[in-house]
The first five atom37 places (N, CA, C, CB, O) and aatype in JSON, in Angstrom:
{
  "aatype": [12, 12, 18, 13, 11, 0, 4, 5, 11, 4, 0, 7, 3, 10, 16, 10, 6, 11, 3, 15, 18, 7, 15, 18, 10, 11, 4, 10, 5, 4, 7, 11, 18, 16, 6, 10, 2, 6, 19, 7, 3, 16, 1, 15, 12, 10, 8, 7, 15, 19, 15, 3, 5, 7, 19, 10, 11, 10, 0, 19, 0, 7, 15, 12, 11, 0, 0, 0, 0],
  "atom_mask": [
    [1, 1, 1, 1, 1],
    [1, 1, 1, 1, 1],
    [1, 1, 1, 1, 1],
    [1, 1, 1, 1, 1],
    [1, 1, 1, 1, 1],
    [1, 1, 1, 1, 1],
    [1, 1, 1, 1, 1],
    [1, 1, 1, 1, 1],
    [1, 1, 1, 1, 1],
    [1, 1, 1, 1, 1],
    [1, 1, 1, 1, 1],
    [1, 1, 1, 0, 1],
    [1, 1, 1, 1, 1],
    [1, 1, 1, 1, 1],
    [1, 1, 1, 1, 1],
    [1, 1, 1, 1, 1],
    [1, 1, 1, 1, 1],
    [1, 1, 1, 1, 1],
    [1, 1, 1, 1, 1],
    [1, 1, 1, 1, 1],
    [1, 1, 1, 1, 1],
    [1, 1, 1, 0, 1],
    [1, 1, 1, 1, 1],
    [1, 1, 1, 1, 1],
    [1, 1, 1, 1, 1],
    [1, 1, 1, 1, 1],
    [1, 1, 1, 1, 1],
    [1, 1, 1, 1, 1],
    [1, 1, 1, 1, 1],
    [1, 1, 1, 1, 1],
    [1, 1, 1, 0, 1],
    [1, 1, 1, 1, 1],
    [1, 1, 1, 1, 1],
    [1, 1, 1, 1, 1],
    [1, 1, 1, 1, 1],
    [1, 1, 1, 1, 1],
    [1, 1, 1, 1, 1],
    [1, 1, 1, 1, 1],
    [1, 1, 1, 1, 1],
    [1, 1, 1, 0, 1],
    [1, 1, 1, 1, 1],
    [1, 1, 1, 1, 1],
    [1, 1, 1, 1, 1],
    [1, 1, 1, 1, 1],
    [1, 1, 1, 1, 1],
    [1, 1, 1, 1, 1],
    [1, 1, 1, 1, 1],
    [1, 1, 1, 0, 1],
    [1, 1, 1, 1, 1],
    [1, 1, 1, 1, 1],
    [1, 1, 1, 1, 1],
    [1, 1, 1, 1, 1],
    [1, 1, 1, 1, 1],
    [1, 1, 1, 0, 1],
    [1, 1, 1, 1, 1],
    [1, 1, 1, 1, 1],
    [1, 1, 1, 1, 1],
    [1, 1, 1, 1, 1],
    [1, 1, 1, 1, 1],
    [1, 1, 1, 1, 1],
    [1, 1, 1, 1, 1],
    [1, 1, 1, 0, 1],
    [1, 1, 1, 1, 1],
    [1, 1, 1, 1, 1],
    [1, 1, 1, 1, 1],
    [1, 1, 1, 1, 1],
    [1, 1, 1, 1, 1],
    [1, 1, 1, 1, 1],
    [1, 1, 1, 1, 1]
  ],
  "atom_positions": [
    [[0.85, -1.16, 0.0], [0.0, 0.0, 0.0], [0.9, 1.23, 0.0], [-0.97, -0.01, 1.21], [1.93, 1.25, 0.68]],
    [[0.52, 2.24, -0.74], [1.3, 3.48, -0.85], [0.57, 4.62, -0.16], [1.58, 3.84, -2.34], [-0.65, 4.74, -0.27]],
    [[1.31, 5.45, 0.52], [0.79, 6.66, 1.14], [1.61, 7.82, 0.59], [0.85, 6.6, 2.72], [2.79, 7.95, 0.92]],
    [[1.0, 8.65, -0.23], [1.72, 9.71, -0.9], [1.93, 10.91, 0.01], [0.99, 10.13, -2.16], [1.0, 11.35, 0.7]],
    [[3.15, 11.44, 0.0], [3.55, 12.65, 0.74], [3.22, 12.56, 2.22], [2.88, 13.87, 0.14], [2.75, 13.53, 2.8]],
    [[3.44, 11.41, 2.85], [3.08, 11.21, 4.25], [4.28, 11.07, 5.18], [2.22, 9.99, 4.38], [4.1, 10.88, 6.38]],
    [[5.51, 11.16, 4.66], [6.69, 11.03, 5.51], [6.83, 12.26, 6.38], [7.97, 10.82, 4.66], [6.75, 13.39, 5.9]],
    [[7.03, 12.05, 7.68], [7.17, 13.16, 8.62], [8.51, 13.85, 8.47], [7.0, 12.66, 10.04], [8.65, 15.02, 8.85]],
    [[9.49, 13.18, 7.92], [10.83, 13.76, 7.8], [10.99, 14.6, 6.52], [11.87, 12.65, 7.81], [11.49, 15.72, 6.57]],
    [[10.55, 14.04, 5.38], [10.82, 14.72, 4.1], [9.57, 14.95, 3.24], [11.81, 13.93, 3.31], [9.68, 15.48, 2.13]],
    [[8.4, 14.56, 3.73], [7.14, 14.65, 2.98], [7.17, 13.77, 1.72], [6.86, 16.12, 2.58], [6.53, 14.08, 0.71]],
    [[7.93, 12.68, 1.8], [8.0, 11.73, 0.69], [6.89, 10.7, 0.75], [0.0, 0.0, 0.0], [6.02, 10.77, 1.62]],
    [[6.94, 9.75, -0.16], [5.92, 8.71, -0.27], [6.3, 7.5, 0.59], [5.74, 8.29, -1.74], [7.45, 7.08, 0.6]],
    [[5.32, 6.95, 1.33], [5.53, 5.81, 2.2], [4.93, 4.56, 1.6], [4.94, 6.07, 3.57], [3.89, 4.6, 0.93]],
    [[5.6, 3.43, 1.84], [5.03, 2.14, 1.47], [4.88, 1.32, 2.75], [5.94, 1.39, 0.43], [5.71, 1.4, 3.65]],
    [[3.81, 0.56, 2.8], [3.58, -0.34, 3.93], [4.18, -1.68, 3.57], [2.05, -0.47, 4.26], [3.79, -2.31, 2.59]],
    [[5.16, -2.12, 4.38], [5.86, -3.37, 4.11], [5.85, -4.24, 5.35], [7.3, -3.11, 3.64], [5.56, -3.77, 6.45]],
    [[6.18, -5.51, 5.17], [6.15, -6.46, 6.28], [7.32, -7.42, 6.13], [4.81, -7.23, 6.34], [7.62, -7.87, 5.03]],
    [[7.98, -7.72, 7.26], [9.02, -8.73, 7.27], [8.78, -9.67, 8.45], [10.43, -8.09, 7.35], [7.7, -9.65, 9.05]],
    [[9.76, -10.48, 8.79], [9.57, -11.47, 9.86], [9.38, -10.82, 11.23], [10.76, -12.41, 9.91], [8.88, -11.46, 12.15]],
    [[9.77, -9.56, 11.38], [9.62, -8.86, 12.66], [8.3, -8.1, 12.78], [10.77, -7.9, 12.86], [7.93, -7.7, 13.88]],
    [[7.59, -7.89, 11.68], [6.32, -7.17, 11.71], [6.21, -6.16, 10.58], [0.0, 0.0, 0.0], [7.01, -6.16, 9.65]],
    [[5.22, -5.31, 10.68], [4.96, -4.31, 9.65], [5.68, -3.01, 9.94], [3.46, -4.05, 9.53], [5.99, -2.69, 11.09]],
    [[5.95, -2.26, 8.87], [6.6, -0.97, 9.01], [6.27, -0.11, 7.79], [8.13, -1.13, 9.18], [5.94, -0.61, 6.72]],
    [[6.38, 1.2, 7.98], [6.25, 2.15, 6.89], [7.65, 2.55, 6.46], [5.39, 3.39, 7.3], [8.49, 2.84, 7.32]],
    [[7.92, 2.57, 5.17], [9.23, 2.94, 4.66], [9.08, 4.07, 3.66], [9.94, 1.72, 4.01], [8.26, 3.99, 2.74]],
    [[9.87, 5.13, 3.85], [9.84, 6.26, 2.92], [10.7, 5.93, 1.71], [10.34, 7.56, 3.61], [11.84, 5.49, 1.85]],
    [[10.16, 6.13, 0.52], [10.89, 5.83, -0.71], [11.95, 6.88, -1.02], [9.93, 5.72, -1.87], [12.92, 6.59, -1.72]],
    [[11.78, 8.12, -0.52], [12.72, 9.18, -0.81], [13.91, 9.22, 0.17], [12.01, 10.51, -0.8], [15.06, 9.21, -0.26]],
    [[13.63, 9.25, 1.49], [14.71, 9.4, 2.46], [15.09, 8.1, 3.17], [14.33, 10.42, 3.48], [16.14, 8.04, 3.81]],
    [[14.25, 7.07, 3.08], [14.57, 5.78, 3.68], [14.17, 5.62, 5.14], [0.0, 0.0, 0.0], [14.54, 4.63, 5.76]],
    [[13.44, 6.57, 5.7], [13.04, 6.48, 7.1], [12.09, 5.29, 7.31], [12.36, 7.8, 7.55], [11.18, 5.06, 6.52]],
    [[12.33, 4.56, 8.39], [11.48, 3.43, 8.77], [10.66, 3.82, 9.99], [12.33, 2.15, 9.06], [11.18, 4.46, 10.9]],
    [[9.38, 3.45, 10.02], [8.52, 3.63, 11.18], [7.86, 2.3, 11.47], [7.46, 4.76, 10.95], [7.08, 1.8, 10.66]],
    [[8.17, 1.72, 12.63], [7.59, 0.43, 12.99], [6.12, 0.59, 13.36], [8.37, -0.2, 14.16], [5.71, 1.62, 13.87]],
    [[5.34, -0.47, 13.07], [3.91, -0.47, 13.36], [3.57, -1.64, 14.26], [3.09, -0.53, 12.06], [4.2, -2.69, 14.2]],
    [[2.58, -1.45, 15.09], [2.0, -2.54, 15.86], [0.79, -3.06, 15.11], [1.61, -2.09, 17.31], [0.05, -2.27, 14.52]],
    [[0.58, -4.36, 15.12], [-0.63, -4.93, 14.52], [-1.4, -5.65, 15.61], [-0.28, -5.89, 13.34], [-0.89, -6.6, 16.21]],
    [[-2.63, -5.21, 15.85], [-3.51, -5.85, 16.82], [-4.82, -6.12, 16.1], [-3.73, -4.96, 18.11], [-5.53, -5.19, 15.71]],
    [[-5.13, -7.38, 15.93], [-6.33, -7.71, 15.16], [-6.16, -7.25, 13.73], [0.0, 0.0, 0.0], [-5.17, -7.6, 13.08]],
    [[-7.12, -6.47, 13.23], [-7.04, -5.95, 11.87], [-6.63, -4.48, 11.83], [-8.36, -6.13, 11.17], [-6.67, -3.88, 10.75]],
    [[-6.25, -3.9, 12.95], [-5.86, -2.49, 12.95], [-4.36, -2.37, 13.13], [-6.59, -1.72, 14.06], [-3.73, -3.22, 13.76]],
    [[-3.79, -1.32, 12.56], [-2.36, -1.04, 12.69], [-2.19, 0.27, 13.43], [-1.67, -0.98, 11.3], [-3.01, 1.18, 13.3]],
    [[-1.14, 0.36, 14.21], [-0.85, 1.63, 14.87], [0.65, 1.82, 14.96], [-1.49, 1.69, 16.26], [1.41, 0.85, 15.02]],
    [[1.06, 3.07, 14.98], [2.47, 3.36, 15.19], [2.78, 3.04, 16.63], [2.83, 4.85, 14.83], [1.88, 3.06, 17.47]],
    [[4.01, 2.75, 16.94], [4.37, 2.32, 18.28], [4.12, 3.38, 19.34], [5.8, 1.91, 18.3], [4.06, 3.05, 20.52]],
    [[4.0, 4.63, 18.96], [3.78, 5.65, 19.97], [2.34, 6.13, 20.07], [4.66, 6.81, 19.69], [2.11, 7.24, 20.54]],
    [[1.35, 5.33, 19.63], [0.01, 5.63, 20.09], [-1.19, 5.65, 19.2], [0.0, 0.0, 0.0], [-2.28, 5.39, 19.71]],
    [[-1.13, 5.92, 17.93], [-2.34, 6.07, 17.14], [-3.1, 4.74, 17.05], [-2.0, 6.59, 15.75], [-2.49, 3.68, 17.12]],
    [[-4.41, 4.8, 16.89], [-5.23, 3.59, 16.93], [-5.42, 2.91, 15.59], [-6.55, 3.91, 17.51], [-5.85, 1.75, 15.55]],
    [[-5.13, 3.57, 14.49], [-5.27, 2.92, 13.18], [-4.31, 3.54, 12.19], [-6.72, 3.04, 12.66], [-3.76, 4.61, 12.44]],
    [[-4.1, 2.86, 11.07], [-3.19, 3.39, 10.08], [-3.74, 4.68, 9.46], [-2.92, 2.35, 8.98], [-2.96, 5.54, 9.05]],
    [[-5.05, 4.84, 9.4], [-5.62, 6.09, 8.9], [-5.32, 7.24, 9.85], [-7.15, 5.94, 8.7], [-5.04, 8.36, 9.42]],
    [[-5.36, 6.96, 11.14], [-4.99, 7.98, 12.13], [-3.53, 8.36, 12.0], [0.0, 0.0, 0.0], [-3.18, 9.53, 12.14]],
    [[-2.68, 7.39, 11.74], [-1.26, 7.63, 11.55], [-1.05, 8.56, 10.35], [-0.49, 6.3, 11.34], [-0.27, 9.51, 10.42]],
    [[-1.74, 8.27, 9.28], [-1.57, 9.08, 8.08], [-2.07, 10.5, 8.27], [-2.28, 8.44, 6.91], [-1.45, 11.44, 7.79]],
    [[-3.18, 10.66, 8.95], [-3.71, 12.0, 9.19], [-2.7, 12.82, 10.0], [-5.06, 11.94, 9.93], [-2.47, 13.99, 9.7]],
    [[-2.11, 12.21, 11.02], [-1.1, 12.9, 11.82], [0.14, 13.21, 10.99], [-0.73, 12.07, 13.05], [0.7, 14.3, 11.11]],
    [[0.56, 12.28, 10.18], [1.75, 12.48, 9.36], [1.54, 13.61, 8.35], [2.13, 11.19, 8.64], [2.42, 14.45, 8.17]],
    [[0.39, 13.61, 7.7], [0.1, 14.64, 6.71], [-0.04, 16.0, 7.39], [-1.19, 14.29, 5.93], [0.45, 17.0, 6.87]],
    [[-0.7, 16.04, 8.54], [-0.86, 17.29, 9.29], [0.51, 17.82, 9.71], [-1.76, 17.09, 10.52], [0.75, 19.02, 9.64]],
    [[1.39, 16.94, 10.14], [2.73, 17.36, 10.56], [3.53, 17.9, 9.39], [0.0, 0.0, 0.0], [4.24, 18.9, 9.54]],
    [[3.43, 17.27, 8.22], [4.18, 17.74, 7.07], [3.6, 19.06, 6.54], [4.18, 16.68, 5.96], [4.33, 19.89, 6.01]],
    [[2.29, 19.24, 6.68], [1.66, 20.49, 6.25], [2.14, 21.65, 7.14], [0.1, 20.38, 6.3], [2.43, 22.73, 6.64]],
    [[2.22, 21.4, 8.46], [2.7, 22.43, 9.38], [4.15, 22.79, 9.07], [2.57, 21.95, 10.84], [4.52, 23.97, 9.11]],
    [[4.97, 21.78, 8.77], [6.38, 22.03, 8.46], [6.52, 22.82, 7.16], [7.16, 20.69, 8.36], [7.38, 23.69, 7.04]],
    [[5.67, 22.52, 6.19], [5.73, 23.21, 4.91], [5.26, 24.66, 5.04], [4.88, 22.48, 3.87], [5.74, 25.55, 4.33]],
    [[4.31, 24.9, 5.95], [3.78, 26.25, 6.14], [4.78, 27.14, 6.88], [2.47, 26.19, 6.91], [4.75, 28.36, 6.71]],
    [[5.64, 26.54, 7.68], [6.59, 27.33, 8.48], [7.77, 27.82, 7.69], [7.09, 26.54, 9.64], [8.64, 28.49, 8.24]]
  ]
}
């Protein structure tokens, strides 16, 4: 799954990937990794959001604030 312009570091595009340790978001531009927790059918970042949609809203809001400054 792709999330466009959702990277908190560079506003790049994120891909949702999975390996033997679990799921993570990876930025295609800067290479930043963000680990995810999976509970049932919902995903959350390790520091609190309840779903992957919540994660994306926060990431996009953060990048918008950085771009405005």
